[in-house]
MIBALUM-928821 format. One record per atom (N, C-alpha, C): z negated, y negated, x negated. Coordinates in steps of 0.02 Angstrom, whole numbers, padded with zeros to 5 digits, always signed. Layout:
BEGIN
ZYX
...
This chain:
BEGIN
+01346+02021-02360
+01396+01965-02360
+01370+01901-02395
+01411+01874-02439
+01389+01815-02477
+01388+01756-02428
+01347+01703-02445
+01341+01649-02398
+01351+01583-02441
+01385+01533-02406
+01393+01469-02440
+01360+01418-02389
+01324+01371-02422
+01295+01322-02381
+01334+01253-02393
+01364+01230-02343
+01408+01168-02352
+01370+01107-02321
+01358+01059-02367
+01322+00996-02344
+01372+00940-02336
+01366+00914-02280
+01412+00857-02261
+01374+00801-02226
+01407+00743-02207
+01378+00693-02166
+01437+00651-02141
+01420+00604-02096
+01473+00573-02053
+01485+00506-02073
+01480+00483-02136
+01498+00419-02152
+01577+00415-02168
+01615+00413-02110
+01684+00425-02110
+01698+00495-02100
+01754+00512-02064
+01766+00585-02047
+01790+00625-02100
+01810+00595-02158
+01839+00633-02214
+01792+00680-02243
+01727+00671-02247
+01676+00719-02274
+01671+00776-02226
+01675+00767-02163
+01674+00828-02118
+01736+00864-02123
+01796+00830-02125
+01857+00869-02129
+01860+00904-02190
+01834+00884-02251
+01834+00920-02312
+01788+00980-02300
+01730+00972-02267
+01682+01026-02257
+01715+01081-02213
+01757+01063-02166
+01789+01112-02123
+01834+01155-02165
+01875+01119-02210
+01923+01153-02253
+01889+01203-02299
+01837+01178-02331
+01797+01219-02378
+01767+01282-02338
+01745+01273-02280
+01717+01325-02237
+01770+01376-02230
+01832+01358-02214
+01889+01406-02201
+01906+01444-02261
+01906+01408-02323
+01920+01442-02382
+01874+01497-02400
+01808+01486-02389
+01758+01534-02405
+01761+01590-02351
+01769+01571-02290
+01775+01628-02241
+01829+01673-02251
+01886+01644-02273
+01948+01685-02285
+01932+01735-02347
+01883+01717-02386
+01866+01756-02447
+01803+01803-02433
+01781+01810-02366
+01731+01853-02350
+01662+01827-02348
+01656+01760-02360
+01586+01731-02356
+01566+01713-02285
+01501+01710-02277
+01473+01677-02217
+01460+01603-02235
+01489+01559-02192
+01487+01489-02207
+01433+01453-02159
+01392+01413-02183
+01338+01378-02145
+01354+01305-02162
+01379+01266-02113
+01388+01193-02119
+01331+01151-02094
+01307+01108-02128
+01247+01067-02115
+01252+00997-02133
+01243+00953-02076
+01241+00881-02084
+01174+00860-02106
+01169+00853-02171
+01099+00840-02200
+01067+00776-02179
+01110+00721-02160
+01077+00664-02138
+01056+00666-02063
+01104+00687-02022
+01089+00693-01948
+01035+00739-01937
+01031+00795-01967
+00983+00844-01952
+00921+00836-01993
+00928+00796-02047
+00868+00785-02089
+00824+00728-02064
+00858+00678-02043
+00816+00618-02014
+00869+00576-01970
+00860+00576-01905
+00902+00541-01859
+00900+00469-01872
+00840+00441-01891
+00835+00374-01908
+00878+00353-01965
+00868+00397-02021
+00907+00380-02083
+00980+00391-02070
+00998+00437-02026
+01072+00453-02013
+01101+00388-01974
+01065+00366-01922
+01087+00306-01888
+01094+00246-01933
+01047+00238-01975
+01041+00181-02020
+01106+00181-02067
+01115+00234-02103
+01170+00240-02153
+01238+00245-02120
+01248+00288-02069
+01312+00298-02037
+01331+00232-02000
+01290+00203-01959
+01303+00149-01925
+01316+00086-01966
+01277+00080-02019
+01289+00024-02065
+01358+00030-02096
+01373+00093-02117
+01437+00107-02150
+01495+00085-02104
+01486+00108-02040
+01546+00093-01992
+01548+00014-01978
+01495-00016-01971
+01498-00093-01959
+01522-00127-02020
+01498-00114-02075
+01518-00148-02134
+01593-00136-02152
+01614-00072-02149
+01681-00057-02166
+01728-00085-02120
+01715-00087-02054
+01765-00110-01999
+01757-00184-01985
+01699-00210-01990
+01687-00283-01972
+01680-00330-02030
+01642-00300-02080
+01625-00346-02138
+01647-00316-02205
+01712-00300-02216
+01730-00257-02274
+01713-00292-02341
+01713-00358-02340
+01695-00395-02406
+01627-00375-02429
+01580-00375-02378
+01511-00362-02396
+01502-00285-02411
+01542-00246-02379
+01541-00172-02399
+01560-00165-02474
+01615-00195-02491
+01637-00195-02559
+01591-00221-02605
+01554-00273-02593
+01500-00304-02631
+01447-00249-02642
+01421-00221-02586
+01373-00168-02589
+01398-00112-02632
+01454-00092-02625
+01484-00034-02667
+01481-00052-02740
+01498-00113-02754
+01499-00136-02826
+01428-00140-02854
+01382-00170-02815
+01313-00175-02839
+01281-00107-02851
+01295-00057-02810
+01263+00011-02817
+01298+00054-02867
+01353+00029-02892
+01396+00071-02940
+01363+00066-03009
+01301+00092-03017
+01265+00092-03081
+01223+00149-03087
+01202+00170-03147
+01167+00232-03159
+01094+00233-03132
+01070+00176-03104
+01002+00177-03079
+00996+00187-03009
+01055+00188-02971
+01055+00194-02899
+01026+00258-02870
+01039+00314-02903
+01013+00376-02878
+00934+00382-02882
+00913+00351-02937
+00840+00348-02944
+00802+00312-02888
+00837+00255-02858
+00810+00221-02804
+00817+00263-02737
+00873+00293-02732
+00888+00331-02671
+00844+00391-02662
+00815+00420-02715
+00768+00476-02710
+00714+00457-02666
+00690+00394-02663
+00636+00371-02623
+00654+00375-02549
+00714+00355-02534
+00739+00351-02465
+00745+00426-02434
+00769+00471-02477
+00776+00538-02449
+00714+00581-02450
+00659+00553-02472
+00598+00589-02480
+00583+00637-02415
+00586+00605-02359
+00570+00640-02297
+00622+00685-02269
+00680+00686-02295
+00735+00728-02275
+00735+00801-02309
+00695+00804-02361
+00697+00863-02403
+00672+00924-02372
+00617+00915-02333
+00579+00974-02304
+00629+01018-02263
+00666+00988-02216
+00711+01026-02171
+00763+01059-02213
+00793+01026-02259
+00847+01059-02297
+00813+01119-02342
+00757+01109-02373
+00725+01158-02406
+00711+01223-02365
+00689+01204-02303
+00678+01264-02258
+00745+01304-02240
+00794+01262-02233
+00862+01297-02217
+00880+01342-02279
+00874+01311-02337
+00891+01353-02397
+00852+01416-02399
+00789+01412-02386
+00745+01472-02387
+00763+01520-02333
+00782+01494-02277
+00799+01536-02216
+00866+01571-02230
+00918+01534-02253
+00983+01563-02256
+00998+01596-02320
+00961+01574-02371
+00970+01604-02442
+01040+01608-02463
+01074+01547-02469
+01147+01544-02489
+01157+01563-02564
+01212+01586-02580
+01231+01606-02645
+01259+01545-02681
+01284+01498-02648
+01316+01437-02677
+01305+01381-02624
+01295+01317-02651
+01291+01258-02611
+01350+01211-02628
+01386+01194-02579
+01447+01146-02589
+01429+01086-02549
+01437+01028-02578
+01429+00964-02539
+01486+00917-02542
+01499+00883-02487
+01558+00844-02483
+01538+00769-02482
+01473+00754-02499
+01451+00684-02500
+01403+00681-02557
+01412+00624-02594
+01368+00611-02657
+01297+00603-02643
+01282+00578-02579
+01209+00569-02564
+01167+00633-02564
+01201+00694-02558
+01166+00754-02559
+01133+00765-02629
+01158+00731-02680
+01128+00738-02747
+01052+00724-02747
+01033+00674-02704
+00964+00649-02706
+00919+00701-02675
+00946+00750-02638
+00899+00804-02609
+00907+00867-02653
+00968+00890-02666
+00979+00955-02694
+00955+00953-02767
+00966+00901-02802
+00947+00903-02875
+00868+00902-02883
+00834+00877-02831
+00763+00876-02837
+00737+00949-02832
+00774+00991-02794
+00759+01063-02786
+00772+01098-02852
+00830+01076-02880
+00851+01110-02943
+00804+01093-02999
+00774+01036-02999
+00724+01020-03053
+00661+01060-03043
+00646+01078-02979
+00586+01119-02966
+00601+01198-02974
+00661+01213-02996
+00678+01287-03010
+00727+01319-02966
+00757+01281-02918
+00807+01314-02874
+00864+01337-02918
+00881+01403-02912
+00932+01434-02956
+00993+01452-02916
+01019+01401-02876
+01081+01413-02840
+01131+01360-02862
+01190+01384-02882
+01242+01336-02908
+01259+01284-02853
+01274+01224-02872
+01282+01168-02835
+01349+01133-02853
+01396+01138-02806
+01465+01107-02821
+01470+01047-02779
+01496+00988-02811
+01503+00927-02774
+01576+00906-02772
+01600+00891-02712
+01669+00867-02703
+01672+00794-02708
+01715+00766-02749
+01726+00693-02756
+01785+00678-02708
+01765+00645-02650
+01815+00632-02593
+01861+00573-02602
+01852+00537-02658
+01898+00484-02673
+01924+00491-02744
+01960+00443-02769
+01996+00457-02832
+01963+00421-02893
+01910+00392-02883
+01870+00366-02937
+01796+00380-02920
+01761+00404-02969
+01691+00427-02952
+01639+00366-02958
+01608+00354-02905
+01552+00311-02903
+01494+00337-02938
+01448+00296-02963
+01390+00320-02997
+01340+00364-02959
+01347+00361-02892
+01308+00405-02856
+01327+00480-02860
+01385+00496-02888
+01408+00560-02898
+01379+00590-02962
+01345+00547-03006
+01324+00571-03075
+01258+00598-03073
+01254+00663-03098
+01188+00694-03102
+01198+00756-03147
+01154+00769-03190
+01159+00830-03244
+01148+00892-03207
+01120+00892-03148
+01104+00956-03111
+01163+00982-03069
+01218+00941-03063
+01277+00964-03029
+01311+01014-03076
+01324+01076-03045
+01353+01129-03086
+01431+01126-03092
+01466+01097-03040
+01537+01089-03045
+01558+01033-03001
+01611+00996-03024
+01639+00943-02981
+01712+00962-02966
+01728+00952-02897
+01797+00962-02877
+01825+00891-02866
+01886+00878-02898
+01918+00812-02897
+01992+00815-02873
+02015+00758-02855
+02084+00754-02827
+02137+00742-02882
+02117+00727-02942
+02166+00714-02994
+02131+00710-03065
+02171+00713-03114
+02144+00698-03185
+02115+00630-03190
+02147+00583-03150
+02117+00516-03152
+02044+00517-03133
+02030+00556-03080
+01959+00559-03058
+01917+00593-03108
+01945+00648-03140
+01908+00679-03190
+01892+00637-03247
+01940+00590-03270
+01920+00541-03321
+01867+00499-03306
+01865+00475-03238
+01809+00427-03222
+01743+00463-03222
+01738+00526-03214
+01675+00564-03220
+01655+00572-03294
+01707+00587-03334
+01696+00595-03406
+01674+00531-03438
+01700+00475-03415
+01681+00409-03438
+01603+00396-03425
+01581+00427-03370
+01511+00416-03352
+01465+00473-03379
+01491+00513-03424
+01447+00558-03464
+01452+00633-03433
+01494+00650-03389
+01499+00718-03366
+01535+00763-03412
+01516+00821-03424
+01551+00869-03465
+01618+00887-03432
+01674+00883-03467
+01740+00891-03442
+01748+00966-03420
+01712+01010-03450
+01717+01079-03432
+01695+01103-03368
+01658+01059-03333
+01630+01072-03262
+01670+01034-03212
+01727+01003-03229
+01767+00962-03183
+01834+00997-03167
+01848+01009-03106
+01904+01044-03081
+01949+01003-03041
+02007+00974-03066
+02051+00929-03030
+02097+00970-02986
+02075+01010-02937
+02116+01056-02892
+02131+01028-02824
+02110+00962-02817
+02129+00933-02752
+02070+00931-02705
+02066+00874-02669
+02013+00858-02622
+02026+00911-02560
+01984+00944-02538
+01994+00994-02487
+02016+00964-02423
+02078+00990-02397
+02101+00969-02332
+02119+01030-02295
+02134+01027-02230
+02146+01086-02187
+02214+01121-02215
+02212+01183-02211
+02265+01226-02235
+02333+01214-02201
+02333+01186-02141
+02391+01172-02102
+02436+01117-02140
+02403+01073-02179
+02441+01025-02214
+02480+01055-02271
+02470+01114-02293
+02511+01148-02344
+02569+01187-02316
+02572+01188-02249
+02627+01220-02213
+02676+01164-02191
+02735+01169-02222
+02782+01116-02210
+02837+01137-02162
+02853+01099-02113
+02905+01112-02067
+02962+01066-02075
+03008+01083-02122
+03063+01033-02137
+03111+01030-02082
+03114+01074-02038
+03164+01071-01982
+03154+01013-01938
+03091+00987-01931
+03082+00929-01889
+03113+00864-01911
+03137+00865-01971
+03169+00802-01998
+03240+00798-01969
+03267+00851-01940
+03335+00854-01914
+03338+00820-01843
+03325+00752-01841
+03324+00717-01778
+03387+00692-01756
+03438+00700-01803
+03511+00682-01784
+03516+00611-01758
+03482+00564-01790
+03493+00492-01776
+03482+00450-01841
+03492+00390-01837
+03493+00344-01897
+03423+00306-01902
+03377+00326-01868
+03314+00295-01868
+03273+00313-01932
+03237+00269-01964
+03194+00273-02017
+03124+00281-01983
+03089+00338-02005
+03028+00358-01970
+02963+00336-02006
+02925+00293-01973
+02858+00267-02001
+02803+00296-01961
+02750+00317-01997
+02689+00341-01970
+02633+00288-01985
+02611+00252-01936
+02555+00205-01950
+02487+00239-01930
+02439+00237-01978
+02377+00265-01966
+02319+00213-01981
+02267+00210-01936
+02216+00162-01948
+02154+00193-01965
+02151+00259-01984
+02087+00288-02002
+02047+00309-01944
+01993+00352-01954
+01958+00378-01896
+01918+00322-01859
+01906+00262-01889
+01874+00210-01861
+01928+00169-01819
+01989+00175-01830
+02040+00140-01787
+02036+00069-01806
+02042+00048-01863
+02043-00022-01887
+02094-00067-01859
+02075-00127-01830
+02123-00165-01793
+02179-00197-01836
+02169-00196-01898
+02220-00225-01946
+02291-00191-01934
+02288-00130-01909
+02353-00097-01894
+02393-00130-01845
+02363-00168-01796
+02404-00204-01746
+02442-00261-01782
+02416-00293-01832
+02454-00343-01868
+02517-00315-01904
+02501-00254-01933
+02557-00220-01964
+02613-00204-01914
+02594-00179-01857
+02647-00159-01808
+02687-00220-01782
+02652-00273-01774
+02687-00332-01749
+02737-00360-01799
+02718-00352-01865
+02765-00371-01913
+02827-00325-01914
+02815-00257-01909
+02869-00210-01912
+02915-00218-01853
+02893-00241-01800
+02934-00251-01741
+02985-00306-01747
+02976-00344-01799
+03024-00400-01818
+03082-00367-01860
+03072-00313-01887
+03122-00280-01934
+03186-00271-01897
+03244-00279-01935
+03308-00276-01901
+03337-00207-01905
+03303-00165-01943
+03329-00090-01951
+03307-00050-01892
+03342+00008-01884
+03316+00058-01835
+03258+00095-01859
+03200+00081-01826
+03136+00111-01846
+03109+00154-01789
+03089+00215-01805
+03045+00250-01757
+02975+00246-01784
+02933+00213-01746
+02864+00197-01766
+02814+00236-01724
+02770+00276-01755
+02718+00313-01722
+02652+00278-01747
+02609+00262-01705
+02545+00231-01720
+02486+00276-01699
+02442+00291-01743
+02386+00333-01726
+02326+00287-01731
+02293+00274-01676
+02239+00228-01672
+02171+00261-01683
+02168+00322-01694
+02102+00355-01706
+02062+00357-01641
+01996+00345-01649
+01946+00343-01591
+01940+00280-01559
+01984+00227-01579
+01974+00158-01556
+02019+00153-01493
+01987+00166-01434
+02021+00167-01373
+02047+00095-01353
+02005+00047-01371
+02025-00022-01361
+02091-00043-01395
+02092-00018-01461
+02154-00032-01498
+02213+00001-01468
+02205+00062-01446
+02260+00102-01418
+02287+00066-01355
+02241+00041-01315
+02262+00010-01254
+02297-00058-01267
+02266-00096-01313
+02296-00160-01327
+02366-00153-01353
+02379-00109-01400
+02442-00097-01422
+02494-00072-01377
+02471-00022-01331
+02513+00005-01283
+02534-00054-01235
+02487-00095-01211
+02503-00152-01169
+02551-00201-01201
+02541-00218-01265
+02581-00262-01302
+02654-00239-01303
+02662-00171-01322
+02728-00143-01325
+02764-00136-01257
+02725-00120-01206
+02754-00117-01140
+02779-00182-01109
+02745-00238-01134
+02763-00300-01112
+02816-00340-01150
+02842-00304-01198
+02897-00332-01239
+02953-00280-01247
+03013-00306-01258
+03070-00265-01276
+03090-00279-01347
+03109-00222-01382
+03127-00224-01452
+03194-00191-01466
+03240-00221-01500
+03301-00188-01518
+03292-00139-01576
+03324-00083-01572
+03328-00037-01625
+03253-00011-01644
+03211-00003-01595
+03141+00024-01609
+03125+00083-01558
+03099+00133-01584
+03067+00184-01539
+02995+00189-01554
+02952+00177-01506
+02880+00168-01517
+02841+00221-01482
+02789+00249-01524
+02741+00299-01493
+02671+00275-01512
+02633+00258-01462
+02560+00239-01473
+02518+00295-01456
+02481+00320-01503
+02431+00377-01490
+02363+00355-01505
+02311+00390-01477
+02243+00385-01493
+02224+00439-01545
+02168+00469-01537
+02150+00520-01583
+02192+00584-01567
+02214+00613-01623
+02259+00671-01617
+02248+00719-01675
+02252+00785-01656
+02252+00841-01706
+02320+00857-01735
+02372+00819-01716
+02438+00837-01736
+02462+00798-01797
+02419+00770-01835
+02440+00731-01897
+02483+00771-01943
+02470+00834-01956
+02518+00868-02001
+02590+00863-01978
+02600+00878-01915
+02668+00877-01880
+02697+00805-01885
+02657+00758-01868
+02678+00688-01869
+02702+00669-01938
+02669+00694-01993
+02686+00680-02059
+02750+00713-02077
+02763+00774-02049
+02825+00808-02060
+02884+00769-02033
+02874+00734-01979
+02927+00693-01947
+02942+00628-01990
+02892+00605-02026
+02902+00531-02054
+02931+00531-02122
+02961+00477-02142
+02987+00460-02204
+02938+00426-02247
+02895+00384-02221
+02843+00344-02254
+02779+00341-02209
+02723+00342-02239
+02658+00329-02202
+02633+00260-02218
+02614+00225-02174
+02584+00161-02182
+02510+00165-02160
+02466+00160-02206
+02393+00172-02193
+02348+00145-02248
+02285+00140-02231
+02235+00124-02278
+02221+00186-02314
+02205+00183-02382
+02206+00244-02420
+02139+00279-02429
+02116+00306-02373
+02057+00349-02376
+02073+00415-02418
+02023+00438-02450
+02035+00497-02492
+02073+00557-02462
+02052+00573-02399
+02083+00633-02366
+02152+00618-02347
+02167+00555-02316
+02231+00536-02299
+02282+00535-02360
+02254+00507-02419
+02295+00511-02478
+02308+00582-02494
+02262+00626-02497
+02272+00698-02513
+02327+00731-02470
+02317+00717-02404
+02367+00744-02359
+02438+00718-02372
+02445+00658-02384
+02511+00629-02400
+02542+00658-02464
+02498+00670-02512
+02517+00700-02575
+02542+00769-02565
+02507+00806-02526
+02526+00877-02511
+02592+00878-02469
+02599+00833-02426
+02663+00825-02386
+02719+00794-02423
+02703+00764-02479
+02756+00727-02518
+02784+00669-02486
+02741+00634-02443
+02758+00570-02408
+02725+00511-02444
+02765+00468-02463
+02738+00406-02501
+02702+00364-02451
+02652+00328-02476
+02612+00282-02436
+02634+00210-02454
+02637+00169-02398
+02638+00094-02405
+02566+00076-02383
+02531+00041-02427
+02466+00019-02411
+02462-00055-02396
+02450-00076-02333
+02447-00144-02315
+02375-00171-02316
+02329-00125-02317
+02260-00149-02313
+02215-00092-02340
+02160-00109-02371
+02112-00061-02402
+02042-00091-02396
+01993-00049-02380
+01924-00071-02379
+01902-00084-02450
+01877-00142-02469
+01853-00147-02536
+01801-00097-02560
+01805-00074-02621
+01764-00022-02640
+01808+00039-02661
+01791+00097-02634
+01824+00160-02657
+01899+00159-02632
+01916+00124-02575
+01985+00124-02556
+02030+00079-02602
+02005+00027-02630
+02038-00014-02674
+02048+00027-02740
+01994+00067-02758
+02003+00106-02818
+02055+00162-02808
+02059+00189-02747
+02113+00236-02727
+02178+00204-02740
+02184+00142-02713
+02249+00104-02720
+02270+00099-02790
+02220+00079-02831
+02237+00075-02905
+02264+00136-02930
+02236+00192-02913
+02262+00259-02935
+02331+00273-02910
+02344+00260-02848
+02407+00275-02816
+02462+00230-02844
+02452+00167-02856
+02500+00122-02879
+02519+00135-02955
+02464+00146-02995
+02470+00164-03061
+02512+00228-03073
+02499+00274-03028
+02532+00337-03035
+02602+00337-03004
+02621+00286-02977
+02689+00280-02941
+02697+00320-02879
+02638+00331-02848
+02645+00368-02784
+02649+00323-02721
+02626+00259-02726
+02624+00217-02671
+02646+00149-02684
+02652+00107-02635
+02665+00037-02640
+02614-00004-02607
+02579-00051-02638
+02528-00091-02611
+02560-00159-02595
+02550-00177-02524
+02577-00240-02500
+02517-00289-02491
+02509-00333-02534
+02450-00383-02528
+02462-00432-02470
+02520-00450-02457
+02536-00494-02400
+02572-00460-02350
+02544-00458-02285
+02567-00418-02232
+02640-00445-02210
+02651-00509-02221
+02717-00536-02201
+02774-00510-02247
+02754-00473-02300
+02803-00445-02350
+02817-00373-02333
+02781-00342-02282
+02788-00269-02270
+02860-00249-02249
+02897-00295-02213
+02965-00281-02195
+03009-00279-02255
+03000-00318-02303
+03045-00317-02366
+03035-00251-02403
+02970-00228-02400
+02955-00169-02431
+02990-00103-02400
+02988-00104-02335
+03019-00054-02294
+03095-00060-02303
+03122-00117-02303
+03193-00128-02309
+03218-00102-02377
+03177-00113-02425
+03195-00092-02495
+03201-00017-02504
+03152+00018-02468
+03152+00091-02471
+03213+00118-02428
+03227+00085-02374
+03286+00107-02329
+03349+00097-02372
+03355+00039-02408
+03418+00021-02438
+03426+00056-02510
+03370+00086-02531
+03370+00116-02603
+03336+00183-02594
+03375+00232-02561
+03348+00299-02555
+03326+00334-02620
+03357+00316-02679
+03337+00344-02741
+03264+00322-02756
+03246+00265-02738
+03177+00242-02753
+03127+00285-02711
+03143+00299-02650
+03104+00339-02601
+03099+00409-02632
+03153+00435-02658
+03156+00504-02684
+03113+00504-02750
+03117+00454-02788
+03076+00449-02851
+03000+00454-02829
+02978+00417-02783
+02909+00419-02761
+02890+00490-02739
+02936+00526-02701
+02921+00590-02677
+02918+00638-02733
+02966+00636-02778
+02966+00677-02834
+02900+00678-02873
+02868+00619-02885
+02802+00615-02918
+02748+00650-02877
+02755+00642-02811
+02704+00671-02767
+02710+00746-02770
+02775+00770-02776
+02783+00845-02778
+02744+00874-02842
+02752+00836-02897
+02718+00860-02960
+02643+00857-02952
+02614+00805-02924
+02542+00801-02914
+02520+00857-02869
+02556+00869-02810
+02534+00919-02763
+02541+00990-02793
+02579+00998-02845
+02583+01066-02874
+02523+01088-02914
+02482+01036-02926
+02416+01051-02958
+02360+01068-02913
+02372+01065-02846
+02321+01078-02795
+02321+01152-02776
+02260+01177-02766
+02250+01245-02746
+02192+01249-02698
+02201+01259-02635
+02154+01256-02579
+02095+01308-02592
+02114+01365-02618
+02063+01418-02622
+02030+01427-02690
+02055+01382-02743
+02023+01387-02810
+01949+01375-02809
+01923+01337-02760
+01853+01319-02759
+01814+01380-02752
+01837+01434-02720
+01803+01497-02714
+01798+01529-02780
+01849+01528-02821
+01848+01554-02886
+01794+01521-02934
+01796+01452-02923
+01741+01410-02961
+01672+01436-02937
+01665+01442-02876
+01601+01469-02848
+01581+01537-02879
+01631+01580-02877
+01617+01652-02900
+01598+01649-02973
+01631+01613-03011
+01614+01607-03087
+01542+01577-03093
+01523+01527-03055
+01458+01505-03062
+01400+01554-03039
+01417+01591-02987
+01366+01639-02968
+01360+01695-03009
+01416+01710-03042
+01414+01768-03093
+01377+01751-03156
+01365+01686-03167
+01328+01661-03229
+01250+01657-03218
+01234+01664-03153
+01165+01657-03140
+01120+01711-03173
């Protein structure tokens, strides 16, 4: 049985979700899949430092996160990072020797600093890297990567601009769970006049979503609003308390914490209001549900926003007080909403969940 080694880490749950999707695709094709968190299992200290720093900066100090993202977006960054990952190499090297994978697939760019050092020393195992956002940061750039999987031609161009051979870039979609490809259109038959909004705050449960909800509650239209607070229990409780202590005309509210029912919730909604994480964006594209973006973490999420707005897939609301006018516009102009959805249908048609296995097969046959 062929084996795939999938490298992931927990700087945001998108990388782990992509790893799960990749694992399913390879298992369905007869592979044994080994998933490995190369930070957590390689160095707990380094894992805590990087993951905790990401969570704190992204949720509490987004400006400084964006600044750090910008400063490190240069071709010298990976040379510096090789020093940091020096002590994590031994455990991964042992795992590779023990499992003897036929292919290595990584969902995080930081894996470059470990895997490519092995490749330089003669490791002859193809290495596929997933770009989990829509513009490639310089940490993705390395000549020892055998193939890149991207979410769009826009992403592909950003890699080409940084010197990557276009022949090794495959814009087949950021991997998400197969269930997102299964559409249940019957759930749209709710037999009422409510416009359905799904508010999502990401796995970190960013508090900004509470400001969005409070604005939407002022809207005069009939709105069914479902809020997903992620793992932020405090946010879930505060929003539940707030909604329970107030009455609102023409509103149906559902406040949820972490849930695995996102695909079904998307099938119910007309529009998603969310920050534009790479996996959330991909899920919305597959479901053909337009995004309204009221906030984005500086860095890759602002770059995702640029891609979405330029492509005509989403609407970016810079001023939260204007979010109701955006919702009203879509309600009063259904042709505009349909136009957004039609463009998403075209983009989604380019995605293929299992094509990554074919890419891997082609690489292993060339060895």
